[in-house]
C-alpha positions in Angstrom: 9.3 41.2 2.7 12.7 42.5 1.7 13.5 41.3 -1.8 17.2 41.0 -0.8 16.3 38.5 1.9 13.8 36.4 0.0 15.1 32.9 -0.7 13.9 31.1 -3.9 14.5 27.7 -5.5 13.3 25.7 -8.4 11.5 22.6 -7.2 8.8 20.1 -8.3 5.5 20.3 -6.3 3.0 17.5 -6.0 -0.5 18.3 -4.7 -3.1 15.6 -3.8 -6.6 16.0 -2.5 -9.5 13.5 -1.7 -12.6 13.6 -3.8 -16.0 14.1 -2.0 -14.4 14.0 1.4 -16.9 16.4 3.1 -19.9 14.4 1.7 -18.5 11.1 3.0 -17.8 12.7 6.4 -21.5 13.7 6.5 -22.6 10.2 5.8 -20.2 8.1 8.0 -17.7 10.2 9.9 -15.9 7.4 11.7 -15.5 5.1 8.7 -14.4 8.1 6.5 -11.7 9.0 9.0 -10.5 5.4 9.2 -10.3 5.0 5.3 -8.5 8.4 5.0 -5.9 7.5 7.6 -5.1 4.2 5.8 -4.9 6.0 2.4 -2.7 8.7 3.9 -0.3 6.1 5.4 0.1 4.7 1.9 0.6 8.1 0.3 3.1 9.3 2.8 5.1 6.1 2.6 5.3 6.3 -1.3 6.3 10.0 -1.1 9.1 9.2 1.3 10.3 6.2 -0.8 10.7 8.5 -3.9 12.7 11.1 -2.0 9.8 13.6 -1.5 9.3 15.9 1.5 5.8 16.6 2.8 5.5 20.4 3.4 1.8 20.7 4.2 -1.3 18.6 5.2 -4.7 19.9 5.7 -7.4 17.3 6.5 -7.8 15.4 3.2 -5.0 17.1 1.2 -1.2 16.6 0.9 1.5 19.0 -0.5 5.0 17.6 -1.2 8.2 18.7 -3.0 10.7 16.7 -5.0 14.1 17.5 -6.2 13.5 15.2 -9.2 10.7 15.7 -11.7 10.9 12.1 -12.8 10.6 10.8 -9.2 7.6 13.1 -8.6 5.6 11.8 -11.6 6.6 8.2 -10.7 5.4 8.9 -7.1 2.1 10.2 -8.4 1.5 7.2 -10.6 2.3 4.7 -7.8 0.0 6.6 -5.4 -2.9 6.2 -7.8 -2.1 2.5 -8.5 -1.8 1.8 -4.8 -5.0 3.6 -3.9 -6.9 1.8 -6.7 -5.8 -1.5 -5.3 -7.0 -0.5 -1.8 -10.3 0.9 -3.1 -11.0 -2.3 -5.1 -11.2 -4.1 -1.7 -13.6 -1.6 -0.2 -17.4 -1.4 -0.6 -18.6 1.4 -2.9 -19.7 3.7 -0.1 -16.2 3.6 1.5 -14.1 4.1 -1.6 -12.0 7.3 -1.5 -10.4 8.6 -4.7 -7.7 11.3 -4.9 -6.8 13.8 -7.6 -3.1 14.7 -8.1 -1.4 17.7 -9.8 2.3 18.1 -10.5 4.1 21.3 -11.4 7.8 22.4 -11.8 8.3 26.0 -10.9 10.1 28.7 -8.9 9.0 29.0 -5.2 9.6 31.2 -2.2 11.2 29.5 0.8 10.0 30.7 4.2 11.3 28.5 7.1 10.0 25.0 6.1 7.1 26.4 4.0 7.0 27.0 0.3 5.0 29.8 -1.2 4.3 31.3 -4.6 3.0 30.4 -8.1 4.9 27.2 -8.3 2.8 25.8 -5.4 -0.5 27.5 -6.5 -0.3 26.0 -10.0 0.2 22.5 -8.6 -2.9 22.9 -6.5 -4.9 24.2 -9.5 -3.8 21.4 -11.7 -5.1 18.9 -9.1 -8.6 20.3 -9.5 -8.5 19.6 -13.3 -7.6 16.0 -12.8 -10.3 13.3 -12.8 -10.9 11.1 -9.7 -8.0 8.7 -9.6 -6.2 10.8 -12.3 -3.1 13.0 -12.6 -2.6 16.4 -14.4 0.9 17.8 -15.1 2.1 21.2 -16.4 4.0 21.6 -19.6 7.2 22.4 -17.5 6.9 18.9 -16.1 6.0 17.3 -19.4 9.2 18.8 -21.1 11.4 17.2 -18.3 10.0 13.6 -18.4 9.4 13.2 -22.2 11.3 10.1 -23.3 12.1 9.1 -19.7 8.9 7.5 -18.5 6.7 4.9 -20.3 3.4 6.8 -19.9 0.6 8.0 -22.0 -0.3 11.7 -22.1 -3.3 13.7 -23.4 -2.7 17.4 -24.2 -5.8 19.3 -23.1 -4.5 22.6 -24.2 -3.8 25.9 -22.4 -6.0 26.3 -19.3 -6.9 29.5 -17.4 -6.3 28.6 -13.7 -7.9 30.5 -10.8 -5.7 33.3 -9.5 -2.9 32.5 -12.0 -2.1 35.4 -14.3 -1.0 33.4 -17.3 -2.6 30.4 -19.1 -0.9 27.0 -18.4 -0.6 24.2 -20.9 -1.9 21.0 -19.2 -1.4 17.3 -19.9 -3.4 14.4 -18.4 -1.4 11.3 -17.6 -3.3 8.4 -19.1 -1.7 5.7 -17.0 1.1 3.2 -17.2 -0.1 1.8 -20.6 2.3 2.6 -23.5 1.3 5.8 -25.3 -0.1 5.7 -28.9 2.6 5.7 -31.6 2.5 6.0 -35.3 3.1 3.1 -37.6 6.7 4.3 -38.2 7.5 4.0 -34.5 6.4 0.5 -33.7 7.7 -1.1 -30.5 10.9 -3.2 -30.9 9.0 -6.4 -30.3 6.6 -5.8 -33.3 9.5 -4.8 -35.5 11.2 -8.0 -34.6 8.2 -10.0 -35.6 7.9 -8.1 -38.9 11.6 -8.8 -39.6 11.1 -12.5 -38.9 8.2 -12.7 -41.4 10.2 -10.8 -44.1 13.2 -13.1 -43.7 10.9 -16.1 -43.9 9.4 -14.9 -47.1 12.9 -14.3 -48.6 13.8 -17.9 -47.8 10.7 -19.2 -49.4 11.4 -17.2 -52.6 15.0 -18.5 -52.7 13.9 -22.1 -52.4 11.3 -21.7 -55.0 13.8 -20.2 -57.4 16.1 -23.2 -57.0 13.2 -25.7 -57.5 12.1 -23.8 -60.7 15.7 -23.9 -62.1 16.1 -27.6 -61.4 12.8 -28.5 -63.0 13.6 -26.7 -66.2 11.4 -23.6 -66.0 14.4 -21.3 -66.0 16.6 -23.2 -68.5 15.5 -21.5 -71.8 16.7 -18.6 -73.7 15.0 -15.3 -74.0 13.0 -16.5 -77.0 11.7 -19.6 -75.2 10.6 -18.2 -71.9 6.9 -18.7 -72.7 7.1 -22.6 -72.5 9.5 -25.4 -71.3 9.3 -26.9 -74.9 10.7 -25.1 -77.9 7.6 -24.1 -80.0 9.6 -23.2 -83.2 9.4 -25.9 -85.9 12.6 -26.8 -87.6 13.0 -26.8 -91.5 11.5 -29.9 -93.1 8.8 -30.3 -90.4 5.7 -32.3 -91.5 3.0 -30.3 -93.1 0.5 -31.5 -90.6 1.8 -28.8 -88.2 2.6 -31.3 -85.5 5.4 -30.0 -83.3 8.8 -31.6 -83.7 11.2 -32.2 -80.9 14.0 -29.8 -80.6 17.4 -31.0 -81.8 19.1 -29.5 -78.9 20.7 -31.7 -76.4 18.4 -32.5 -73.4 19.2 -30.2 -70.4 20.5 -27.3 -72.6 18.9 -24.0 -73.1 18.1 -23.7 -76.9 21.2 -25.5 -77.8 23.5 -23.7 -75.3 26.7 -25.6 -74.3 26.1 -27.9 -71.4 29.2 -26.6 -69.6 27.8 -23.1 -69.5 24.4 -24.3 -68.2 26.1 -26.3 -65.4 28.2 -23.2 -64.5 25.0 -21.1 -64.3 23.3 -23.7 -62.2 26.2 -24.0 -59.8 26.4 -20.2 -59.4 22.6 -20.0 -58.7 22.8 -22.8 -56.2 25.7 -21.0 -54.4 23.8 -17.7 -54.4 20.8 -19.5 -53.0 22.8 -21.2 -50.2 24.4 -17.8 -49.3 21.0 -16.3 -49.2 19.7 -19.1 -47.0 22.6 -18.7 -44.6 22.1 -14.9 -44.4 18.4 -15.4 -43.8 19.1 -17.8 -41.0 21.6 -15.4 -39.4 19.1 -12.5 -39.7 16.4 -14.7 -38.2 18.6 -15.6 -35.2 19.5 -12.0 -34.7 15.8 -11.0 -34.8 14.9 -13.7 -32.3 17.7 -12.5 -30.0 16.5 -8.9 -30.2 12.9 -9.9 -29.5 14.1 -11.9 -26.5 16.1 -8.9 -25.2 13.1 -6.6 -25.5 10.9 -9.1 -23.6 13.6 -9.6 -20.9 14.0 -5.8 -20.5 10.2 -5.3 -20.1 10.0 -8.2 -17.6 12.9 -6.8 -15.6 11.3 -3.3 -15.5 7.9 -4.7 -14.4 9.7 -6.8 -11.7 11.6 -3.7 -10.4 8.4 -1.6 -10.3 6.6 -4.4 -8.4 9.5 -4.7 -6.0 9.5 -0.9 -5.4 5.8 -0.9 -4.6 6.2 -3.8 -2.2 9.2 -2.2 -0.4 7.2 1.1 0.0 4.2 -0.8 1.4 6.4 -2.8 3.7 8.1 0.4 5.0 4.7 2.0 5.6 3.3 -1.0 7.5 6.5 -1.3 9.6 6.4 2.4 10.5 2.7 2.1 11.5 3.4 -1.0 13.6 6.3 0.7 15.4 4.2 3.8 16.0 1.3 1.8 17.4 3.6 -0.3 19.6 5.3 2.7 21.0 2.0 4.4 21.8 0.7 1.2 23.5 3.8 0.9 25.5 3.6 4.6 26.6 0.0 4.2 27.6 0.7 1.0 29.6 3.7 2.6 31.3 1.6 5.6 32.2 -1.2 3.4 33.6 1.3 1.3 35.6 3.0 4.4 37.0 -0.4 5.9 38.0 -1.4 2.6 39.7 1.9 2.5 41.5 1.5 6.1 42.8 -2.1 5.4 43.9 -1.0 2.2 45.7 1.8 4.1 47.5 -0.5 6.9 48.5 -3.0 4.4 49.8 -0.4 2.5 51.7 0.8 5.7 53.3 -2.7 6.6 54.3 -3.3 3.1 55.7 -0.1 3.2 57.7 -1.1 6.6 59.1 -4.5 5.3 60.0 -3.2 2.1 61.5 -3.1 3.4 65.1 -6.7 4.6 64.8 -7.8 1.2 63.3 -6.0 -0.7 66.0 -7.7 1.5 68.6 -11.0 0.9 66.9 -10.4 -2.8 66.8 -9.5 -2.8 70.5 -12.8 -1.1 71.3 -14.8 -3.4 68.9 -15.6 -6.0 71.6 -17.1 -3.3 73.9 -19.1 -1.9 71.0 -20.1 -5.3 70.0 -21.3 -6.0 73.5 -23.3 -2.9 73.4 -24.8 -3.6 70.0 -24.9 -7.4 70.3 -22.3 -7.9 67.5 -25.3 -8.5 65.3 -23.2 -8.6 62.0 -20.8 -11.3 63.1 -20.7 -14.5 61.0 -19.7 -15.7 57.5 -20.7 -13.5 54.5 -20.5 -14.3 50.8 -19.2 -11.2 48.8 -19.7 -10.7 45.0 -17.7 -8.0 43.2 -18.9 -7.0 39.7 -16.8 -4.4 37.7 -17.7 -2.8 34.4 -15.0 -2.3 31.6 -13.1 1.0 31.7 -10.2 2.5 29.7 -9.3 -0.7 27.9 -9.5 -2.9 31.1 -11.9 -5.8 30.8 -15.1 -6.3 32.9 -14.8 -9.0 35.6 -16.8 -10.7 38.4 -15.4 -12.5 41.4 -16.7 -14.0 44.6 -15.0 -14.4 48.0 -15.9 -15.4 51.5 -15.5 -12.8 54.3 -15.6 -13.3 58.1 -17.2 -10.6 60.4 -16.0 -10.7 64.0 -16.9 -8.0 66.5 -18.5 -6.2 63.6 -15.2 -6.1 61.7 -15.2 -7.6 58.1 -12.2 -9.2 56.6 -12.0 -11.3 53.4 -9.5 -12.3 50.7 -9.6 -13.6 47.1 -6.7 -15.5 45.5 -3.2 -15.7 46.9 -1.5 -12.7 48.3 1.3 -11.3 46.0 -0.1 -13.0 42.9 -2.0 -11.3 40.0 -5.8 -11.3 40.7 -5.4 -11.1 44.6 -7.9 -8.9 46.5 -8.2 -8.1 50.2 -11.3 -6.4 51.6 -11.7 -5.3 55.2 -13.3 -2.6 57.4 -15.5 -2.0 60.5 -19.3 -2.1 60.2 -21.0 0.7 62.3 -23.9 0.0 64.5 -26.3 1.7 62.0 -25.1 -0.7 59.3 -22.9 1.7 57.4 -19.3 0.9 56.5 -16.3 2.2 54.6 -14.2 -0.8 53.5 -10.6 -0.7 52.3 -9.6 -2.8 49.2 -6.1 -3.7 48.2 -5.1 -6.0 45.3 -2.8 -6.9 42.4 -4.4 -6.6 38.9 -4.3 -9.6 36.5 -5.9 -7.8 33.6 -4.1 -8.6 30.2 -4.0 -4.8 29.6 -1.1 -4.6 32.0 0.8 -7.7 30.7 4.2 -6.2 30.5 7.5 -7.7 31.6 7.9 -5.1 34.3 4.4 -6.1 35.6 4.8 -9.9 35.4 3.8 -10.1 39.1 0.7 -7.9 38.8 0.3 -4.1 39.4 -1.0 -3.0 42.8 -4.1 -1.0 43.2 -6.3 0.3 46.1 -9.7 1.8 46.5 -12.6 2.3 49.0 -16.1 0.8 49.1 -19.1 2.6 50.6 -21.4 -0.2 52.0 -24.5 -0.6 54.1 -25.6 -3.8 55.9 -28.8 -5.1 57.5 -29.2 -8.3 59.4 -28.5 -10.7 56.5 -27.9 -8.5 53.4 -25.6 -5.7 52.3 -24.7 -3.6 49.2 -21.8 -1.5 48.3 -20.1 0.5 45.5 -16.6 1.3 44.6 -15.6 5.0 45.1 -12.5 5.4 42.9 -11.1 4.6 39.4 -13.9 2.6 37.9 -17.5 1.5 38.5 -18.0 -1.6 40.6 -20.9 -3.0 42.6 -20.7 -5.3 45.7 -23.2 -7.6 47.2 -23.1 -9.2 50.6 -25.1 -12.2 51.8 -24.8 -13.8 55.2 -24.6 -17.6 55.3 
C-alpha cells in the first residue's frame, strides 16, 4: 500500500461481543439466534441514535465508529443498561450478555472499512471487560473526565495481544456517582451541612441574648464567677454572712445604668442582624439544594426520554421492515398465482375443442360401457398447510353424466369458489381440472379483495361407488368420492 495514498483519521471505536455465544448455540440454536437478533436490534438502534456508524458485524460481534468520544461512551452505557433490562425478563438459560470496549485512536481508511491499531485495541479492550461491563483506554478516559457522571476503576497498564505497547485501561463501574473525597462532597450534601451550621449559629445567638437578659453576662471582669457579688463590704458582720451589694440592681458592679442599657441595646441589635443573616443564608442554602435536585431530576428525565426514543425508533424500524417483507412475499405469491391461472386458462382454451369433441363422443362411449359412473357423487377435498397457507377441508356435490364429472363449491367469482370437472375413462381413471379463487387470510390484500385465482389437476380413480384422488401441483391435497 503506497504511504502517499493511505488515508487516516482519528476516530473513536466501539467493539461489542456476546459472551458464551457458541456454547448457547450448541444448547439451543433457534432460541439463541432469536435472542441475539432481538439484542442486536436494540444495539444497532442505540448506536444510530448516538450518531455512530456500524462498520462491521460478524455473527455475535459489532464494530462501530463515533466522531464524539462522549457519545461513544454514553452509547456503551445505554447498551449495557438496555440489555440488562431485556435479560432480566428472560430465563437464565436464554440470557445473553455482551462485553464492550471503547478506544480513541488513529485508523486507516480503506473504502468503508477501518483498519489499524485503533480498531485492534478496541477489540482487545472488549475481551478485558466483564460480562455486561465496559473497558476504555486512557485516551478515552482523558477525553471524558469531568463530562460524564460515571465511576471508573484504573486497572493499570495491560499487555494486549498483538499490540506492541502496554495500554492503560479503565473499567466503567456504571452510572452511579464515582467515589469522592470528603473535600469534594456533592452539592446537595454541602447544602445540608451549611443548613446545620447556620442553625447552630442561630441557636448560639439566641442563647447569648437570653443569658444577657437573665444577668449572667452583666458583671464585671472580677465578678464573672457568680451572678452575686461575693466581695464583702467594709463593716460586714463577723459571722461571715454575705452582704448584698450596694450597687443598684441591674448594674454591673456599680456601672452606670446608661452604659449597661447601651451595651444591651448593641448586643440585641447584633443578635438581630445575626439572626437575619442566618435566615438569608438558610434560604440561599435551601434554594441551592432545590436547584441541585431539580438539575439531577431533569438529567434523569432526559436520559430516560433518550432511551425511550431509541427503543421506539428500533421498534418502528423493525415493524416497517417486517411489513415490507410480508407485503413483498404476498405480492410475489399473488403474481405467481395469477401467472399460473393465466397459463392454466390458456391451456384450457387450447384444449377446449378436444374436450368438446370428447364430450360429443361421450354418449357413444357411455353406450358402449353402460355409463356405469353416472349419478350423484359426494366429493371431499382435504388440503394440508403449506408456505403459510392454512389447512382446509371442503365438501361439494358433483354430477356425473355420460361419464363426465362436474361439481362446484361456493359462488363463482367469490373467494373460496372451486369448480371440479373432467371425463372418467372406462377403466375408472380420470384427470380432473380444478379452478378456483382462494379465500385464505394469507392473501388478504386490498388488491386481492375478490380472491386470487388458482388452478391445478387431480389424478383420480373410480370404481362402481367409490373413488380417490390427489392434487398434482402446488400443495398436497387428497380427494374422496362417494356415490349417493
